[in-house]
C-alpha positions as CSV (number, residue, x, y, z in Angstrom):
1,M,0.0,0.0,0.0
2,A,1.6,3.3,-1.1
3,G,0.6,6.9,-2.0
4,L,-2.6,6.8,0.0
5,D,-4.3,10.1,0.8
6,L,-7.2,9.7,3.2
7,R,-9.1,11.6,5.7
8,I,-11.6,10.0,8.2
9,E,-13.8,12.4,10.1
10,P,-14.6,12.0,13.8
11,G,-17.6,9.6,14.2
12,E,-17.4,8.1,10.7
13,R,-18.1,4.4,10.3
14,V,-15.9,3.1,7.6
15,L,-15.8,-0.4,6.1
16,V,-12.5,-1.4,4.4
17,V,-12.7,-4.2,1.8
18,G,-10.4,-5.7,-0.9
19,P,-8.4,-8.8,-1.9
20,S,-6.5,-10.9,0.6
21,G,-3.0,-9.4,0.9
22,S,-3.9,-5.9,-0.4
23,G,-2.7,-4.2,2.8
24,K,-6.0,-3.8,4.8
25,S,-4.6,-5.2,8.0
26,S,-1.4,-3.1,7.6
27,L,-3.6,0.0,7.4
28,L,-5.2,-0.8,10.7
29,H,-1.9,-1.5,12.3
30,A,-0.6,1.9,11.2
31,L,-3.7,3.6,12.4
32,A,-3.2,1.9,15.8
33,G,0.4,3.1,16.0
34,V,1.7,-0.5,16.2
35,H,3.3,-0.8,12.7
36,G,6.4,1.2,13.4
37,G,10.0,0.1,13.6
38,D,12.7,-0.1,10.9
39,E,12.7,-3.9,11.1
40,E,9.1,-4.0,9.9
41,G,9.8,-2.3,6.5
42,E,9.9,1.2,5.1
43,S,7.3,3.8,5.5
44,A,6.7,7.3,4.0
45,G,4.3,10.1,4.6
46,R,2.4,11.0,7.7
47,L,-0.4,9.4,9.6
48,L,-2.2,11.5,12.3
49,I,-4.8,10.7,14.9
50,D,-6.4,13.9,16.3
51,G,-3.5,15.8,14.9
52,H,-0.9,13.7,16.5
53,D,1.4,10.9,15.2
54,S,-0.5,7.7,15.5
55,R,2.2,6.2,17.7
56,D,1.4,8.9,20.3
57,A,-2.3,8.2,20.3
58,R,-2.4,4.5,21.5
59,G,-4.6,5.2,24.5
60,R,-7.3,6.6,22.1
61,V,-7.3,3.6,19.9
62,G,-8.8,0.1,20.4
63,L,-7.5,-2.6,18.0
64,V,-8.9,-6.1,17.5
65,L,-6.4,-8.1,15.5
66,Q,-7.2,-10.6,12.8
67,D,-5.7,-13.4,15.0
68,P,-7.5,-13.1,18.4
69,D,-5.1,-15.7,19.8
70,S,-2.3,-13.2,19.7
71,Q,-4.2,-10.7,21.9
72,V,-4.9,-13.0,24.8
73,V,-2.6,-11.6,27.6
74,L,-3.8,-12.9,31.0
75,A,-4.9,-16.3,32.3
76,R,-8.5,-15.4,33.3
77,V,-11.3,-13.9,31.1
78,G,-12.1,-11.0,33.4
79,D,-8.5,-10.0,33.9
80,D,-7.8,-10.1,30.2
81,V,-10.7,-7.7,29.4
82,A,-9.6,-5.4,32.2
83,F,-6.0,-5.3,31.1
84,A,-6.2,-2.4,28.7
85,C,-8.4,-0.3,31.1
86,E,-5.8,-0.8,33.8
87,N,-3.0,0.3,31.5
88,L,-5.1,3.5,30.7
89,G,-5.5,4.3,34.4
90,V,-9.2,3.9,34.5
91,P,-10.3,4.0,38.2
92,R,-10.8,0.5,39.6
93,E,-14.5,1.1,40.5
94,R,-15.2,1.8,36.8
95,I,-13.2,-1.0,35.4
96,W,-15.3,-4.0,36.5
97,P,-18.6,-2.6,35.4
98,R,-17.1,-2.0,32.0
99,V,-15.6,-5.5,31.9
100,R,-19.0,-7.2,32.7
101,G,-20.8,-4.9,30.3
102,A,-18.4,-5.7,27.5
103,L,-18.5,-9.4,28.0
104,E,-22.3,-9.3,28.0
105,A,-22.4,-7.1,24.9
106,V,-20.3,-9.7,22.8
107,G,-22.2,-12.7,24.2
108,L,-19.3,-14.3,26.1
109,D,-21.3,-15.8,28.9
110,L,-18.5,-17.1,31.1
111,P,-17.4,-16.5,34.7
112,L,-14.8,-13.8,35.1
113,E,-12.3,-16.4,36.4
114,H,-12.8,-18.8,33.4
115,P,-9.3,-19.7,32.0
116,T,-8.5,-18.0,28.7
117,S,-6.6,-21.2,27.8
118,R,-9.9,-23.0,27.6
119,L,-11.5,-20.8,25.0
120,S,-12.3,-21.8,21.4
121,G,-11.1,-19.6,18.5
122,G,-14.5,-18.0,18.2
123,Q,-14.6,-17.3,22.0
124,K,-11.2,-15.7,21.8
125,Q,-12.5,-13.4,19.1
126,R,-15.3,-12.3,21.4
127,L,-12.8,-11.8,24.2
128,A,-10.5,-9.6,22.1
129,L,-13.5,-7.5,21.1
130,A,-14.7,-7.2,24.7
131,G,-11.3,-5.9,25.7
132,A,-11.4,-3.2,23.0
133,L,-15.0,-2.2,23.9
134,A,-14.2,-1.9,27.6
135,M,-11.5,0.7,26.7
136,Q,-14.3,2.9,25.2
137,P,-11.8,4.2,22.6
138,G,-12.2,7.2,20.4
139,L,-11.2,5.1,17.4
140,L,-12.2,1.5,17.2
141,L,-10.3,-0.7,14.7
142,L,-11.6,-4.1,13.9
143,D,-9.8,-6.7,11.6
144,E,-12.3,-9.3,10.5
145,P,-14.0,-9.5,13.9
146,T,-16.7,-12.0,12.8
147,A,-14.6,-14.4,10.7
148,N,-14.6,-17.3,13.2
149,L,-18.0,-16.7,14.7
150,D,-21.2,-18.7,14.4
151,P,-24.3,-16.8,12.9
152,D,-25.6,-15.8,16.3
153,G,-22.2,-14.6,17.3
154,V,-21.9,-12.5,14.2
155,A,-25.2,-10.8,15.0
156,E,-24.2,-10.3,18.7
157,V,-20.9,-8.7,17.8
158,R,-22.3,-6.4,15.2
159,E,-25.0,-5.2,17.6
160,A,-22.4,-4.8,20.4
161,V,-20.3,-2.6,18.2
162,R,-23.4,-0.6,17.2
163,R,-24.4,0.0,20.8
164,V,-20.9,1.2,21.7
165,L,-20.7,3.5,18.8
166,D,-24.1,5.0,19.5
167,E,-23.1,5.6,23.2
168,T,-19.6,6.9,22.7
169,R,-19.8,8.5,19.2
170,S,-16.5,6.7,18.5
171,T,-15.0,6.4,15.0
172,L,-15.1,2.9,13.5
173,V,-12.8,1.4,10.8
174,V,-13.6,-2.3,10.2
175,V,-11.9,-4.7,7.8
176,E,-14.2,-7.5,6.6
177,H,-14.4,-9.6,3.5
178,R,-18.2,-10.2,3.9
179,V,-19.6,-6.8,3.0
180,D,-23.2,-7.6,4.0
181,V,-22.4,-8.1,7.7
182,W,-21.7,-4.4,8.1
183,L,-23.7,-2.6,5.4
184,D,-26.4,-1.4,7.7
185,L,-24.0,0.0,10.2
186,V,-21.3,1.8,8.2
187,S,-21.6,5.0,6.2
188,R,-18.5,4.8,4.0
189,M,-16.7,2.1,2.1
190,L,-13.0,2.0,1.0
191,V,-12.1,-0.6,-1.6
192,F,-8.4,-1.5,-2.2
193,G,-7.2,-3.4,-5.3
194,R,-4.7,-6.2,-5.5
195,D,-1.9,-3.7,-5.9
196,G,-2.9,-2.0,-2.6
197,R,-4.2,1.1,-4.3
198,L,-7.5,2.7,-3.4
199,I,-10.0,2.0,-6.2
200,A,-13.3,3.2,-4.7
201,D,-14.3,5.5,-1.8
202,G,-17.9,6.6,-1.0
203,D,-21.2,5.6,0.5
204,P,-21.6,1.8,0.4
205,A,-24.7,1.6,-1.8
206,G,-23.2,3.9,-4.4
207,V,-19.8,2.1,-4.4
208,L,-21.5,-1.3,-4.9
209,E,-23.6,0.0,-7.7
210,R,-21.0,2.1,-9.6
211,H,-18.1,-0.4,-9.3
212,R,-19.8,-3.8,-9.2
213,D,-17.7,-5.4,-11.9
214,E,-14.5,-3.9,-10.7
215,L,-15.3,-5.1,-7.1
216,L,-16.0,-8.6,-8.2
217,A,-12.8,-8.8,-10.2
218,A,-10.9,-7.5,-7.1
219,G,-12.4,-10.3,-4.9
220,V,-15.0,-8.3,-3.0
221,W,-18.0,-10.2,-1.7
222,V,-20.6,-8.1,-3.4
223,P,-24.0,-8.9,-1.8
224,G,-26.3,-10.9,-4.1
225,A,-23.6,-11.9,-6.6
226,A,-24.0,-15.6,-7.5
227,L,-21.1,-17.9,-6.9
228,P,-19.9,-20.0,-9.9
229,V,-19.6,-23.2,-7.9
230,A,-21.9,-26.3,-8.0
231,A,-24.1,-27.2,-5.0
232,A,-23.2,-30.0,-2.7
233,T,-24.1,-33.6,-3.6
234,P,-26.0,-35.4,-0.8
235,V,-24.4,-38.6,0.3
236,A,-26.7,-41.7,0.5
237,P,-26.9,-43.0,4.1
238,G,-25.3,-46.3,5.1
239,G,-22.2,-46.2,2.8
240,A,-18.6,-46.9,3.7
241,R,-16.9,-44.6,6.2
242,E,-13.2,-43.6,6.0
243,L,-13.2,-42.6,9.7
244,A,-15.8,-43.3,12.4
245,A,-16.3,-42.3,16.1
246,H,-17.9,-44.8,18.4
247,G,-19.0,-43.7,21.9
248,L,-16.3,-41.0,21.7
249,A,-15.5,-38.6,24.5
250,I,-13.3,-35.7,23.5
251,G,-11.3,-33.0,25.2
252,R,-7.8,-31.4,25.3
253,S,-6.9,-33.2,28.5
254,R,-8.3,-35.9,30.8
255,D,-9.8,-33.3,33.2
256,R,-11.4,-31.3,30.4
257,V,-14.0,-33.5,28.7
258,V,-15.9,-31.4,26.2
259,R,-18.5,-33.9,25.1
260,R,-19.3,-37.6,25.4
261,G,-21.1,-40.3,23.5
262,I,-20.3,-39.1,20.0
263,D,-21.2,-41.6,17.2
264,A,-20.5,-40.1,13.8
265,G,-18.4,-40.8,10.7
266,L,-16.9,-39.5,7.5
267,P,-18.3,-41.1,4.3
268,S,-15.5,-42.2,2.0
269,S,-14.8,-40.1,-1.0
270,A,-17.2,-37.4,0.1
271,S,-17.1,-33.9,1.7
272,T,-18.3,-33.7,5.3
273,V,-18.9,-30.3,7.0
274,L,-18.9,-30.0,10.8
275,T,-20.9,-27.1,12.1
276,G,-22.2,-25.8,15.4
277,P,-21.9,-22.8,17.8
278,N,-18.6,-21.6,19.1
279,G,-17.1,-23.5,22.0
280,V,-19.0,-26.8,21.5
281,G,-15.9,-28.9,20.6
282,K,-15.8,-28.8,16.8
283,S,-12.0,-28.3,16.5
284,T,-11.4,-30.8,19.3
285,L,-13.5,-33.5,17.5
286,A,-11.7,-32.8,14.2
287,L,-8.3,-33.2,15.9
288,T,-9.4,-36.4,17.6
289,L,-10.7,-37.9,14.4
290,G,-7.4,-36.9,12.7
291,G,-5.2,-38.8,15.1
292,L,-3.8,-35.7,16.8
293,L,-5.7,-35.9,20.1
294,P,-6.4,-39.1,22.0
295,A,-9.9,-40.2,22.7
296,L,-10.9,-39.8,26.3
297,D,-13.4,-42.6,26.0
298,G,-14.8,-44.7,23.2
299,R,-12.7,-45.0,20.0
300,V,-11.9,-43.7,16.5
301,E,-11.7,-46.3,13.8
302,A,-10.2,-46.0,10.4
303,S,-11.3,-48.0,7.4
304,D,-9.1,-50.9,6.3
305,A,-8.2,-49.0,3.1
306,L,-7.1,-45.9,5.2
307,A,-5.2,-47.9,7.8
308,A,-3.4,-50.0,5.1
309,G,-1.9,-52.5,7.4
310,L,-1.6,-50.3,10.5
311,G,-3.8,-50.4,13.6
312,R,-7.3,-49.0,13.2
313,D,-6.9,-46.0,15.6
314,P,-5.0,-43.1,14.0
315,I,-3.6,-41.9,17.3
316,A,-1.2,-44.8,17.2
317,W,0.2,-44.0,13.8
318,R,3.6,-42.3,13.5
319,S,3.8,-38.8,11.9
320,K,5.1,-40.1,8.5
321,Q,2.3,-42.6,8.5
322,L,-0.3,-39.9,9.1
323,L,1.1,-37.7,6.3
324,T,0.0,-40.0,3.5
325,R,-3.3,-40.9,5.3
326,I,-4.7,-37.8,7.1
327,G,-3.6,-34.2,6.5
328,T,-4.9,-31.6,9.0
329,V,-5.0,-27.8,8.8
330,F,-5.3,-26.1,12.2
331,Q,-7.5,-23.1,13.0
332,E,-4.4,-21.0,13.7
333,P,-2.2,-21.3,10.5
334,E,1.0,-19.8,12.0
335,H,1.1,-22.7,14.5
336,Q,2.0,-25.0,11.5
337,F,4.8,-23.1,9.8
338,V,8.3,-24.7,10.0
339,A,10.0,-23.4,6.8
340,R,11.6,-20.1,5.8
341,T,9.8,-19.6,2.5
342,V,6.3,-20.1,1.1
343,R,7.6,-22.6,-1.4
344,D,9.5,-24.6,1.2
345,E,6.5,-24.6,3.5
346,A,4.2,-25.9,0.7
347,A,6.7,-28.7,0.1
348,V,7.3,-29.7,3.8
349,A,5.1,-32.8,3.7
350,V,6.5,-34.3,0.4
351,R,10.1,-33.6,1.6
352,A,9.3,-35.3,4.9
353,L,8.2,-38.4,3.0
354,G,11.6,-38.7,1.5
355,D,11.9,-36.4,-1.5
356,R,14.8,-34.1,-1.3
357,G,14.3,-32.1,-4.5
358,G,14.6,-34.9,-7.0
359,D,11.0,-35.7,-7.7
360,P,9.8,-33.5,-10.6
361,D,6.2,-34.5,-10.0
362,A,6.4,-33.1,-6.4
363,D,7.9,-29.9,-7.6
364,R,5.2,-29.6,-10.3
365,R,2.4,-30.1,-7.7
366,V,4.0,-27.4,-5.5
367,D,4.0,-24.9,-8.4
368,E,0.5,-25.8,-9.5
369,V,-1.0,-25.5,-6.0
370,L,0.8,-22.2,-5.3
371,E,-0.5,-20.7,-8.6
372,R,-4.1,-21.9,-8.1
373,L,-4.2,-20.4,-4.6
374,H,-2.6,-17.1,-5.7
375,L,0.6,-17.7,-3.7
376,N,3.1,-18.1,-6.6
377,R,4.1,-14.4,-6.4
378,L,4.9,-14.9,-2.7
379,A,7.0,-18.1,-3.2
380,E,10.2,-16.7,-1.7
381,A,8.4,-14.7,1.1
382,N,8.6,-15.7,4.8
383,P,5.3,-17.3,5.8
384,F,5.0,-15.1,8.9
385,T,5.0,-12.0,6.7
386,L,1.8,-13.0,4.9
387,S,-1.7,-11.7,5.6
388,G,-4.0,-13.9,7.6
389,G,-5.9,-15.1,4.4
390,E,-2.6,-15.9,2.7
391,Q,-1.4,-17.8,5.7
392,R,-4.6,-19.8,5.7
393,R,-4.2,-20.7,2.0
394,L,-0.5,-21.7,2.5
395,T,-1.4,-24.2,5.2
396,V,-4.1,-25.7,2.9
397,A,-1.6,-25.8,0.1
398,S,0.9,-27.8,2.1
399,V,-1.8,-30.5,2.7
400,L,-3.0,-30.4,-0.9
401,V,0.5,-31.0,-2.2
402,A,0.9,-34.2,0.0
403,R,-2.4,-35.6,-1.3
404,P,-3.4,-37.7,1.7
405,R,-6.5,-39.9,1.6
406,V,-8.3,-37.8,4.2
407,I,-8.0,-34.0,4.5
408,I,-9.3,-32.2,7.6
409,L,-9.6,-28.4,7.4
410,D,-10.5,-26.1,10.4
411,E,-12.1,-22.8,9.1
412,P,-10.5,-23.1,5.7
413,T,-12.1,-19.9,4.3
414,F,-11.0,-17.6,7.0
415,G,-9.7,-14.4,5.5
416,Q,-10.5,-15.3,1.9
417,D,-11.7,-12.9,-0.7
418,R,-14.3,-14.0,-3.2
419,V,-11.8,-14.9,-5.9
420,T,-9.6,-17.1,-3.6
421,W,-12.7,-18.6,-2.0
422,I,-14.0,-19.8,-5.4
423,E,-10.6,-21.2,-6.3
424,L,-10.2,-23.0,-3.0
425,V,-13.7,-24.5,-3.1
426,T,-13.2,-25.6,-6.7
427,I,-9.9,-27.4,-5.9
428,L,-11.5,-29.2,-2.9
429,R,-14.5,-30.3,-5.0
430,E,-12.1,-31.7,-7.6
431,L,-10.1,-33.6,-4.9
432,V,-13.3,-35.1,-3.5
433,D,-14.4,-36.1,-7.0
434,E,-11.0,-37.9,-7.4
435,G,-11.7,-39.9,-4.2
436,I,-10.3,-37.8,-1.4
437,T,-12.4,-37.8,1.9
438,L,-12.8,-34.3,3.2
439,L,-13.8,-33.0,6.7
440,S,-14.2,-29.2,7.1
441,V,-15.1,-27.3,10.3
442,T,-16.8,-24.0,9.3
443,H,-19.4,-21.4,10.0
444,D,-19.4,-20.3,6.3
445,R,-22.9,-20.9,5.0
446,A,-21.8,-20.6,1.3
447,Y,-19.1,-23.2,2.0
448,V,-21.7,-25.6,3.5
449,D,-23.9,-25.1,0.5
450,A,-21.0,-26.0,-1.9
451,L,-19.2,-28.8,0.0
452,G,-21.7,-30.1,2.6
453,D,-22.4,-33.4,1.0
454,H,-22.7,-34.8,4.5
455,L,-23.4,-32.6,7.6
456,V,-22.5,-33.2,11.2
457,T,-23.9,-30.6,13.6
458,L,-22.8,-30.2,17.2
459,G,-25.4,-28.6,19.4
460,A,-24.8,-26.7,22.6
461,R,-23.1,-28.7,25.2
462,S,-25.4,-30.9,27.4
463,G,-25.4,-34.3,29.1
464,A,-26.1,-35.9,25.8
465,S,-23.7,-35.8,22.9
466,G,-25.9,-33.3,21.1
467,I,-24.8,-34.4,17.7
468,A,-26.8,-34.8,14.5
469,E,-25.8,-36.3,11.1
470,A,-27.6,-35.7,7.8
471,A,-27.2,-35.7,4.1
472,A,-27.1,-32.2,2.6
C-alpha cells in the first residue's frame, strides 16, 4: 500500500474491503500506531490521529487483530478484558462494570475467572473485542471481527459494536471480506485493489452500484452476486466410512472433557462439513478424528483402506504414516509453519516423505497449487509476513501437495476474498471427485452449500452428545 491520501472524520463508520494481501490489516496497524519500527519495513508520509502521530495516540485507539489468539494476555477472562483499562489508568471502581458490560455485549457468557486457555477460537475473538470495547476508545479498529463466529455470534458482535458507537460516538474502521455483515452500520466504504491502491471510496450503496464489476474482479464479496460453484451432492446413508467415532469422548486433557457419547463418521470419497456454535468442541472433535488428540473414551476407527496394514486407531500412527493418510490444517495457521519460505512450506510434507528435491512431480504439484491459490508471487516470502488469508491458503496448500486420503480443514475460508474462496472450493471439490475424503469445520454458509455433501452438527453442550448427522 503506497501513495494513500485519506481523511476520516470523527464519528465516521468506515468499512474497508479488498483482496487478501492488499494491505488492509497493515492500514489498521498503522492507524493503531503498532506498525512502526525499521525492522518492519519502510514507511513514508504522515499518519495523524487527532492531529498527533498515530504512535502517540495509542490510548485513544482500540484494535482487534485478525488473529485473536495473539491478543490474549492474561490467564482469566475478566483480567484479560480489564488489562487495557488498567493500563489506561481507569479507576478500579469503573473497570469491572465496564468488563462485565463488554462481556455481556459480545455474548461471552462465562465467569470472570474462566481460564482463557480453555476458549475456542471464536470465543477468543469475542474476548478480544470485549477488551477493546471496555476501553471505550475514540477510534475502534476491527480486523475481521466476525470471521470465526457462528451466525448468532456475528449478530451479537455487530450489535455490540453498534451500541458502543451509539453511546460513545467513536469512529469505526472495520476490515471485513463479507460486506453484507456491516452494510447497515457503516456510512462509508473504502475498496483496495490487488496492488494495494484505493479504487473506490464513498457511500456503500453507491460504491457497490457504480463499481460492481470492478469489485467482483478484485475479490470483494458483493451482496447478491451468485457464486460460480456447484451445489453439494447429498451422500446416501449407510455407505462406507473412512473414519468413524464410536461412543467417543473428547477434550484437550483428561480433566477437560468437552462432550461424550459421539457416534459419527466421514463417508468415503465425500465432503463432510462439521458445524455448530462456538465453543462446543468442533475443533477438538476434528483433531481427535485426525489422530492428533487421544480419545478420552470410546474409539476412533479408520477403514481398512485408510489404515493400510496399520492399527485401526490413527492416534497410534507415526507422523510419517499420518502424512499419507490424514492431513490436517489447524484453526491457527501460523502454528504449523516450519519453513523459511512459502515454497518450502508448501513442500514440507513431500520432503518429509523422502523427496529431497529430486521428484519433478512433487515440484510440479507445489508450483500448481501455489499458482491456483494465488501464492506463486509470494513463493520466496517468509510465511510469517503473509496476511491472515494468505497464511490460511498456505497451510491448505501444504496439505494439498501431499495428497493424503483424508483432509481435515478447520475454518478453511477464514480471511479469503471472493476470488480465492472460489478457487479453494473448486480445488477441494475436484479432490473429492477424485476420491479424497474431506472434513471441514466451518461457519461459512456458502461453503456448507458448496461442500456439505454430509453434515455433522454439534449442538450446545449438554449431558447428551448433542450431535446430528444428515445428508445435505
